[in-house]
N, C-alpha and C positions, 0 to 999 in steps of 0.2 A: 504493500500500500504506500509506504514511504517513497519507494522508488518511482511509483506511478505518479505521486504528487510532485516529486522533483521533475519528472519528465513533463508533466503538465505545466508547471511553473516555467520551465525552460522554454517550452513552446510559446507560452504567453509573452514572455520577455522577447523571444525571437521575433514574434509577429509584430509586437509594439516597436521593436528596434527597426524592423523592416519598414514599417509605416513612417516612422520619424526620419529614417535615413532617406526615404523617397522624398519627403518634404524638404530635407536639406538639399537634395540634388536639384529640385525644381525651384528652390528659393532664389537663385540668381536670375530667374526669368525677367523680373522687372529691370534688372541691370542690363541684360542683353536686349531687351526691348528699347531701352534708352539708348544703348549703343547703336542699334539699328536705326532709330529715328535721327540721331545726331551724325550717323555715318562716321563715328570716331570712338575710340576706346578712352580717350582723354584721361590718361593717368591710371586707369585700372591695370593692375598687374596680371600677367598670365600664369605666374608661378603656381598659385593655389590650384588652378584647374589642371595644369600639367601633372603636378604631384598627386592630385586626387585621382586622375585617370590612371596613373601608374599604380597607386595603391589599390584601386579597384581591380585592375588587371592581375595584380599579385595575389590579392585575397581570393579572387576567382580561381587562380591556379592552386592556391592552398586548399580551397574547398574541394577541388577535383582530386587532389592528392590525399586528403583526409577521407573522402567519400562520405555519403549520407549527410550532406550539408545543403539541403535544398534551398533553405532560406538565404544562406550566404551566396549561393549560385544565382538565385533570382535577383537579389538586390544589387549585387555587383555587376551582373550583366546589364541591368538597367543603368547603373552608374557609368559603366564604360560607354554606353550609347549616348547618354546625356552629356557627359563631359567631352566626348568627341565632338558633338554638335556645338558646344560652347567654344571649343578651341578653333573649330572651323570658322565660326562667326568672328572670333577675336582676330584670327589671321586675315580675314577679309577686310576688316575696318581698322586694323592697327597701323600706325605709321611704320615706315620701312625699318627703323631701328628696332622697334618692339617686335615686328614681324620676324626679323632675323634672329633675335634673341629667343623668341618662342620656338622657332624652327630648330634652333640648336638644342633647346631643352627637350623637344620631342624626339630628336634623333639620339641624343645622349641617354635619356632615361627610358622613354616609352618604346623605342625600337632597339637600340644597342643594349641598354641595361637589361631590359626584360628578356631579350633574346639570349643574352649571356647567362642569365639566371636559369632560364628554361633549359638551355642546352647543357649547362654544367650539372644541374640537379637531376636531370633525367638520366645522367650517366651513373648515378649512385645506385648500386645493385640492391642494397638493403632498404626495404620499403619503410621501416621504422626510422632509420637514419635519414632517409630522404624527407620524410614527414617532419622531423625535427629541424632539419636544415632550412627547409622552406618556411616552417613556422617562425623561426628566429629572424629570417630575412623579412618576413611579413610584419613582424613586430616592429622592426627598425623603420620600415617605410610607412607604416601606419602612424607611428609617432611623428614622422616627418609631415604627414598630412595635418596632424593637429598643431604642429609647430609652424606650418606654412603661413598662418595669419600674423605671425610675428612682424612681417614686413608692413602689414596694415596697422598693427598696433604701434609700431615705431612711427609711422606716418601720423597717426592720431596724436601721439605725444608731441611730435615735432610741430604740427600745425595747430594743435589744440582744437581740432575739429573732428567730429564723428561722421563727416560726409561719406567716408568710404567704409563705414562700419554699420552693421545692422544688428540691433538688439534681439529681434525675433530669431534671426539666424543663429546668433551666439547661444540663445536659449535652446534652440532645437539641437544644436551640436552638443550641448551639455546633456540634454535629455537622451540623445542618441548614445552618447558615451555610457550613461548610466544603464540604459536598456541592454546594450551589448556586453557590458561588464557582467551584469547579473546572468545573462544568457551563458557567457563563457564560464562563469563560476559554477553555475548549476550543472553544466555538462562536463565540468572539470577540464576545461580547455584553457590552459595558460596563454596560448598564443592569441586567443580572442579576448580574454579578460584583461591581460596586462596593459596593452596600449591604451585601453579606454580609461585607465586610471589617469594617465597623462592627459587624455582628451578632456576628462572632467575638469582637471586643474586649469588647462588652457581656456576652457569654456567659461569657467568662473572668472578668470582673469580678464577676459574680453568684456564680460558683462560689467565688471567693476569699472573698467576703463571707460566704457560707454557712459555709465552713470556719473563718473567724475567729470567728463568733458561735455556732456550733453547740453549744459546750460551756459557754456562759454560763448562769448560774442561771435566767435568764428564758426560755431557749430551750425551745421545745416542738417536737420533731421530728415534724411531721406533713406530709402531702402535700397541703396546700391550695395550689392552683395557679392562676395567671392564664394565658391562652392568647394565636400568630401568625397 
């Protein structure tokens, strides 16, 4: 009975995590609608989207290596598709310098880096060892996803403006981290639970920063959003 209850709770947290993660993925839609209307990226960074795509690709690979991870496969497949669309639109409207930088990021991380990880880990004959290696790599890059907003946080501190930060998105990211942490904890998967501790901390930090600077003279309260 206890095992059944744990399985049920894990399923609930997994479903909630999937829903919140989907909301996080579609949160930048107002930003990209604004970019489409202005035909310019006007200062928005591409790094969070590139890193988020890479992490989704990596987590998807981890889910296939682990097996029986339907929720991870579904949400990260959706994530890969949505982040790819964002990056295509970013590349379309970015100035030449930003476009070149983004292209380098994609080649370095999303093509070369992912290909190298895929090729090297697929050569590991022991299935358990391969699972652990892919798991640790996934932890590292999922932490990078949560750390990606540091560039925006630095910009907020520098300009004393929350123009490029969204409180609802920060809240969703924090809730997402909580849901996936408990999901990982309940199914006893360190590789899912661990990075979400960092995600929770960064989410709280972003919300605090937003509250500190939201009433400054330079603050412009809009929902221009970066995306996980």
